[in-house]
C-alpha atoms as a printed R data frame, in Angstrom:
    type eleno elety resid chain resno       x       y       z
1   ATOM     1    CA   MET     A     1  -3.664  27.133   1.929
2   ATOM     2    CA   LYS     A     2  -0.009  26.426   1.822
3   ATOM     3    CA   ILE     A     3   1.217  24.581  -1.748
4   ATOM     4    CA   MET     A     4   3.396  21.572  -1.229
5   ATOM     5    CA   ARG     A     5   5.438  20.510  -4.415
6   ATOM     6    CA   TRP     A     6   6.029  16.828  -4.588
7   ATOM     7    CA   LYS     A     7   6.432  13.855  -7.423
8   ATOM     8    CA   MET     A     8   4.627  11.494  -9.013
9   ATOM     9    CA   ASN     A     9   4.809   8.293 -11.003
10  ATOM    10    CA   LEU     A    10   1.567   7.175 -12.466
11  ATOM    11    CA   SER     A    11   1.262   2.835 -12.802
12  ATOM    12    CA   SER     A    12   2.065   3.539 -16.681
13  ATOM    13    CA   PHE     A    13   5.447   4.657 -16.279
14  ATOM    14    CA   VAL     A    14   7.693   1.485 -14.841
15  ATOM    15    CA   PRO     A    15   7.909  -1.803 -16.020
16  ATOM    16    CA   THR     A    16   5.392  -4.062 -14.213
17  ATOM    17    CA   THR     A    17   8.444  -6.598 -12.834
18  ATOM    18    CA   ALA     A    18  11.532  -5.555 -10.246
19  ATOM    19    CA   GLN     A    19   8.612  -3.059  -8.600
20  ATOM    20    CA   MET     A    20  10.878  -3.723  -5.113
21  ATOM    21    CA   ALA     A    21  13.866  -2.845  -6.369
22  ATOM    22    CA   TYR     A    22  12.454   0.008  -7.927
23  ATOM    23    CA   ASP     A    23  11.326   1.502  -4.750
24  ATOM    24    CA   GLU     A    24  14.457   0.544  -2.752
25  ATOM    25    CA   GLN     A    25  16.739   2.838  -5.329
26  ATOM    26    CA   LEU     A    26  14.358   5.323  -4.960
27  ATOM    27    CA   PHE     A    27  14.726   5.338  -1.284
28  ATOM    28    CA   GLU     A    28  18.043   4.787  -0.982
29  ATOM    29    CA   ALA     A    29  18.660   8.110  -3.325
30  ATOM    30    CA   PHE     A    30  16.081  10.283  -1.668
31  ATOM    31    CA   ARG     A    31  17.642  12.960   0.933
32  ATOM    32    CA   GLU     A    32  15.699  14.897   3.705
33  ATOM    33    CA   THR     A    33  15.589  18.020   1.670
34  ATOM    34    CA   ASP     A    34  13.976  16.508  -1.417
35  ATOM    35    CA   ALA     A    35  10.332  16.965  -2.716
36  ATOM    36    CA   PRO     A    36   7.915  14.226  -1.360
37  ATOM    37    CA   ILE     A    37   7.414  10.999  -4.402
38  ATOM    38    CA   LEU     A    38   4.034   9.353  -4.850
39  ATOM    39    CA   ARG     A    39   3.840   6.283  -6.842
40  ATOM    40    CA   PHE     A    40   1.336   4.108  -7.968
41  ATOM    41    CA   TYR     A    41   2.042   0.889  -9.933
42  ATOM    42    CA   HIS     A    42   0.722  -2.805 -10.557
43  ATOM    43    CA   TRP     A    43   1.711  -6.171 -11.875
44  ATOM    44    CA   ASP     A    44   1.090  -8.207 -15.027
45  ATOM    45    CA   ARG     A    45   0.837 -11.436 -13.588
46  ATOM    46    CA   PRO     A    46   0.350 -12.706 -10.090
47  ATOM    47    CA   THR     A    47   3.552 -12.175  -8.112
48  ATOM    48    CA   LEU     A    48   3.959 -12.417  -4.114
49  ATOM    49    CA   THR     A    49   6.136  -9.351  -1.775
50  ATOM    50    CA   LEU     A    50   7.806 -10.158   1.397
51  ATOM    51    CA   GLY     A    51   9.006  -7.891   3.933
52  ATOM    52    CA   LYS     A    52  12.749  -8.551   4.683
53  ATOM    53    CA   ILE     A    53  12.535 -10.680   7.411
54  ATOM    54    CA   GLU     A    54   9.531 -12.665   6.185
55  ATOM    55    CA   ALA     A    55  11.530 -13.808   2.856
56  ATOM    56    CA   LYS     A    56  14.433 -15.106   5.366
57  ATOM    57    CA   ARG     A    57  11.800 -17.541   7.134
58  ATOM    58    CA   LEU     A    58  10.268 -19.357   4.291
59  ATOM    59    CA   ASP     A    59  11.922 -21.812   1.472
60  ATOM    60    CA   LEU     A    60  11.926 -19.174  -1.079
61  ATOM    61    CA   ALA     A    61  12.167 -21.989  -3.941
62  ATOM    62    CA   SER     A    62   8.753 -23.517  -2.938
63  ATOM    63    CA   LEU     A    63   7.213 -20.604  -3.110
64  ATOM    64    CA   ALA     A    64   3.812 -20.991  -6.035
65  ATOM    65    CA   TRP     A    65   4.534 -17.622  -7.355
66  ATOM    66    CA   PRO     A    66   7.315 -15.664  -8.375
67  ATOM    67    CA   TYR     A    67   9.012 -13.108  -5.492
68  ATOM    68    CA   GLU     A    68  10.439  -9.841  -5.052
69  ATOM    69    CA   ILE     A    69  11.125  -8.698  -1.529
70  ATOM    70    CA   ARG     A    70   9.887  -5.693   0.087
71  ATOM    71    CA   PRO     A    71  12.358  -2.766   1.135
72  ATOM    72    CA   THR     A    72   9.645  -2.781   3.854
73  ATOM    73    CA   GLY     A    73   8.428  -5.365   5.968
74  ATOM    74    CA   GLY     A    74   5.457  -7.069   6.718
75  ATOM    75    CA   ARG     A    75   4.007 -10.802   5.867
76  ATOM    76    CA   ALA     A    76   3.808 -12.114   2.191
77  ATOM    77    CA   VAL     A    77   1.125  -9.778   0.103
78  ATOM    78    CA   LEU     A    78  -0.259 -11.459  -3.280
79  ATOM    79    CA   HIS     A    79  -0.600  -9.097  -6.162
80  ATOM    80    CA   GLY     A    80  -2.148  -9.530  -9.391
81  ATOM    81    CA   SER     A    81  -4.694  -8.133 -11.302
82  ATOM    82    CA   GLY     A    82  -6.663  -6.867  -8.870
83  ATOM    83    CA   ASP     A    83  -5.192  -4.210  -6.858
84  ATOM    84    CA   LEU     A    84  -3.200  -1.084  -7.125
85  ATOM    85    CA   CYS     A    85   0.044  -0.623  -5.568
86  ATOM    86    CA   TYR     A    86   1.722   3.066  -3.839
87  ATOM    87    CA   SER     A    87   4.603   3.921  -2.565
88  ATOM    88    CA   LEU     A    88   5.449   7.776  -0.460
89  ATOM    89    CA   ILE     A    89   8.725   8.894   0.181
90  ATOM    90    CA   ALA     A    90   9.087  11.522   2.206
91  ATOM    91    CA   PRO     A    91  10.850  13.500   4.595
92  ATOM    92    CA   VAL     A    92  10.056  12.058   8.388
93  ATOM    93    CA   GLY     A    93   9.727  15.742   9.257
94  ATOM    94    CA   ASP     A    94   6.740  16.122   6.427
95  ATOM    95    CA   PRO     A    95   3.818  18.143   7.759
96  ATOM    96    CA   LEU     A    96   1.553  16.107   5.666
97  ATOM    97    CA   VAL     A    97   2.635  12.705   6.264
98  ATOM    98    CA   GLY     A    98   5.336  12.658   8.724
99  ATOM    99    CA   GLY     A    99   5.852  12.245  12.355
100 ATOM   100    CA   SER     A   100   6.189   9.233  14.158
101 ATOM   101    CA   LEU     A   101   5.795   6.213  12.552
102 ATOM   102    CA   LEU     A   102   1.945   5.872  14.072
103 ATOM   103    CA   ASP     A   103   0.860   8.794  12.861
104 ATOM   104    CA   SER     A   104   2.767   8.747   9.816
105 ATOM   105    CA   TYR     A   105   1.128   5.852   8.927
106 ATOM   106    CA   ARG     A   106  -2.684   7.031  10.537
107 ATOM   107    CA   LYS     A   107  -2.022  10.161   8.698
108 ATOM   108    CA   ILE     A   108  -1.712   8.321   5.176
109 ATOM   109    CA   SER     A   109  -4.259   5.811   5.943
110 ATOM   110    CA   LEU     A   110  -6.555   9.167   6.304
111 ATOM   111    CA   ILE     A   111  -6.068  10.850   3.174
112 ATOM   112    CA   LEU     A   112  -6.934   7.243   1.856
113 ATOM   113    CA   ALA     A   113 -10.124   7.297   3.783
114 ATOM   114    CA   GLY     A   114 -10.672  10.365   1.941
115 ATOM   115    CA   ALA     A   115  -9.899   8.912  -1.261
116 ATOM   116    CA   LEU     A   116 -11.777   5.930  -1.443
117 ATOM   117    CA   LYS     A   117 -14.971   7.454   0.122
118 ATOM   118    CA   THR     A   118 -15.238   9.638  -2.593
119 ATOM   119    CA   LEU     A   119 -15.318   6.552  -4.407
120 ATOM   120    CA   GLY     A   120 -18.873   5.253  -2.484
121 ATOM   121    CA   ARG     A   121 -16.782   2.864  -0.068
122 ATOM   122    CA   ASP     A   122 -17.627   3.607   3.369
123 ATOM   123    CA   VAL     A   123 -14.117   2.657   4.934
124 ATOM   124    CA   ALA     A   124 -13.172   3.050   8.490
125 ATOM   125    CA   LEU     A   125  -9.899   2.576   9.898
126 ATOM   126    CA   SER     A   126  -8.666  -0.147  12.137
127 ATOM   127    CA   GLU     A   127  -7.984   0.813  16.175
128 ATOM   128    CA   THR     A   128  -6.143  -2.315  16.655
129 ATOM   129    CA   LYS     A   129  -2.260  -1.307  18.068
130 ATOM   130    CA   HIS     A   130  -0.361  -4.263  16.954
131 ATOM   131    CA   PRO     A   131  -0.618  -6.692  14.333
132 ATOM   132    CA   ALA     A   132  -0.939 -10.646  14.418
133 ATOM   133    CA   LEU     A   133   2.535 -11.620  14.823
134 ATOM   134    CA   ASP     A   134   1.569 -15.328  13.617
135 ATOM   135    CA   ALA     A   135  -1.020 -14.077  11.126
136 ATOM   136    CA   PRO     A   136   0.442 -15.777   7.524
137 ATOM   137    CA   HIS     A   137  -0.056 -13.111   5.467
138 ATOM   138    CA   CYS     A   138  -0.236  -9.506   5.491
139 ATOM   139    CA   PHE     A   139  -4.505  -9.240   5.162
140 ATOM   140    CA   ALA     A   140  -5.277 -11.521   8.249
141 ATOM   141    CA   SER     A   141  -5.460  -9.548  10.446
142 ATOM   142    CA   PRO     A   142  -5.456  -5.880  10.605
143 ATOM   143    CA   ALA     A   143  -2.960  -3.319  12.468
144 ATOM   144    CA   HIS     A   144  -3.404   0.056  13.619
145 ATOM   145    CA   ALA     A   145  -4.779   2.560  11.457
146 ATOM   146    CA   GLU     A   146  -5.166  -0.107   8.180
147 ATOM   147    CA   LEU     A   147  -8.834   0.309   6.538
148 ATOM   148    CA   LEU     A   148 -11.539  -1.870   6.911
149 ATOM   149    CA   LEU     A   149 -14.424  -2.390   4.302
150 ATOM   150    CA   GLY     A   150 -17.486  -3.973   5.835
151 ATOM   151    CA   GLY     A   151 -14.693  -4.829   8.833
152 ATOM   152    CA   LYS     A   152 -12.678  -6.652   6.132
153 ATOM   153    CA   LYS     A   153  -8.920  -5.262   5.285
154 ATOM   154    CA   VAL     A   154  -8.848  -3.289   2.244
155 ATOM   155    CA   ALA     A   155  -5.726  -1.918   2.228
156 ATOM   156    CA   GLY     A   156  -2.523  -2.717   4.112
157 ATOM   157    CA   GLY     A   157   0.599  -0.956   3.966
158 ATOM   158    CA   ALA     A   158   4.399  -0.963   5.293
159 ATOM   159    CA   GLN     A   159   7.192   1.678   6.187
160 ATOM   160    CA   ALA     A   160  11.053   1.606   6.726
161 ATOM   161    CA   ARG     A   161  12.679   4.623   8.137
162 ATOM   162    CA   ARG     A   162  16.411   5.681   7.121
163 ATOM   163    CA   GLU     A   163  18.136   8.443   8.754
164 ATOM   164    CA   LYS     A   164  15.250  11.536   8.386
165 ATOM   165    CA   VAL     A   165  13.780   9.842   5.674
166 ATOM   166    CA   PHE     A   166  10.733   6.971   4.941
167 ATOM   167    CA   LEU     A   167   9.515   4.990   2.287
168 ATOM   168    CA   GLN     A   168   5.903   3.235   2.872
169 ATOM   169    CA   GLN     A   169   4.748   0.887   0.380
170 ATOM   170    CA   GLY     A   170   1.115   0.285   0.357
171 ATOM   171    CA   VAL     A   171  -1.909  -1.666  -1.275
172 ATOM   172    CA   ILE     A   172  -5.626  -1.646  -2.313
173 ATOM   173    CA   LEU     A   173  -7.553  -4.340  -3.248
174 ATOM   174    CA   LEU     A   174 -10.046  -3.457  -5.939
175 ATOM   175    CA   SER     A   175 -10.750  -7.412  -6.001
176 ATOM   176    CA   VAL     A   176  -9.581 -10.440  -4.179
177 ATOM   177    CA   ASP     A   177  -7.939 -12.930  -5.849
178 ATOM   178    CA   PRO     A   178  -8.613 -16.917  -5.264
179 ATOM   179    CA   GLY     A   179  -4.993 -17.528  -4.913
180 ATOM   180    CA   TRP     A   180  -5.090 -15.346  -1.351
181 ATOM   181    CA   ALA     A   181  -6.829 -18.857   0.058
182 ATOM   182    CA   LYS     A   182  -3.127 -20.175  -0.402
183 ATOM   183    CA   LEU     A   183  -1.664 -18.251   2.311
184 ATOM   184    CA   ALA     A   184  -3.701 -18.956   4.609
185 ATOM   185    CA   PRO     A   185  -4.197 -22.511   6.850
186 ATOM   186    CA   PRO     A   186  -6.906 -24.973   5.292
187 ATOM   187    CA   GLY     A   187 -10.266 -23.795   6.220
188 ATOM   188    CA   ALA     A   188  -8.931 -20.080   7.928
189 ATOM   189    CA   PRO     A   189 -10.980 -17.525   7.001
190 ATOM   190    CA   ILE     A   190  -9.430 -14.842   4.840
191 ATOM   191    CA   PRO     A   191 -11.130 -11.683   6.524
192 ATOM   192    CA   ILE     A   192 -10.201  -9.527   3.014
193 ATOM   193    CA   ALA     A   193 -12.111  -7.021   0.940
194 ATOM   194    CA   GLY     A   194 -12.150  -6.011  -2.393
195 ATOM   195    CA   LEU     A   195 -13.496  -2.714  -3.321
196 ATOM   196    CA   ASN     A   196 -15.662  -3.985  -5.760
197 ATOM   197    CA   ASP     A   197 -17.496  -6.728  -3.833
198 ATOM   198    CA   ASP     A   198 -20.601  -5.180  -4.171
199 ATOM   199    CA   THR     A   199 -21.547  -4.844  -7.720
200 ATOM   200    CA   SER     A   200 -24.852  -2.505  -6.770
201 ATOM   201    CA   LEU     A   201 -22.110   0.101  -6.650
202 ATOM   202    CA   THR     A   202 -20.501   1.800  -9.313
203 ATOM   203    CA   PRO     A   203 -17.363  -0.282 -10.155
204 ATOM   204    CA   VAL     A   204 -13.487   1.127  -9.304
205 ATOM   205    CA   THR     A   205 -11.218   0.675 -12.253
206 ATOM   206    CA   ARG     A   206  -6.983   1.460 -11.184
207 ATOM   207    CA   ALA     A   207  -7.575   4.999 -13.543
208 ATOM   208    CA   SER     A   208 -10.350   6.143 -11.243
209 ATOM   209    CA   LEU     A   209  -8.634   5.354  -8.020
210 ATOM   210    CA   GLU     A   210  -5.399   6.688  -8.688
211 ATOM   211    CA   ALA     A   211  -7.306   9.437  -9.492
212 ATOM   212    CA   ALA     A   212  -9.127   9.712  -6.582
213 ATOM   213    CA   VAL     A   213  -5.713   9.190  -4.447
214 ATOM   214    CA   THR     A   214  -4.014  11.753  -6.305
215 ATOM   215    CA   HIS     A   215  -7.472  14.526  -5.819
216 ATOM   216    CA   ALA     A   216  -7.140  13.494  -1.621
217 ATOM   217    CA   PHE     A   217  -3.451  14.766  -1.732
218 ATOM   218    CA   GLN     A   218  -4.037  17.908  -3.758
219 ATOM   219    CA   ALA     A   219  -7.193  18.656  -1.386
220 ATOM   220    CA   PHE     A   220  -4.156  19.306   1.381
221 ATOM   221    CA   GLY     A   221  -2.477  21.733  -0.795
222 ATOM   222    CA   VAL     A   222   0.175  19.015  -2.463
223 ATOM   223    CA   GLU     A   223   0.685  19.820  -6.211
224 ATOM   224    CA   PHE     A   224   2.526  17.117  -8.466
225 ATOM   225    CA   LYS     A   225   5.105  17.031 -10.733
226 ATOM   226    CA   PRO     A   226   5.837  14.213 -12.991
227 ATOM   227    CA   PHE     A   227   9.684  12.638 -12.663
């Protein structure tokens, strides 16, 4: 197996604010010859992240939560104590996670699915080809190769590309915050799942999820160096 040397930040590495600015800084500084970066992070208070285009559509002053604008796309995502976020920066030509946008997204989703299955969660990849463009938030409808648990979306992500490198940002839900209901029209279904919805299963913590995802990449020959 060919060894691939990557860099990694654990979720305890940086403060829990200005996460989007930090990802954008890493992305702008990244070059095609650099080692890929995998970063985990989380939020210490409920916070919205908004794709760049979505942020232009909304009245930001009226939002019920603090917000940050993602350098990637997508609709609103509500973050808090019930999720773990990740970002991955790599060359488009990387053999493990690169390729076309859809191929890259699917490759990453398959690795994440393998990690979640080691935690006893029987996830599957959505085969939907296009997201619902009128959806009120990123979890309202699964897009291509997104992770489903019991038919409901349990993880989502978005990718941005610059020259020959890409940034993917994603979130995996441990639990579903009640605040998600505020992002949808009254009475609308919220097809979202958390990894800990089934209380008969061993609970998943952020630490165990980080470890599982790390091991899933290591199984493909990735060696991580902290930075």
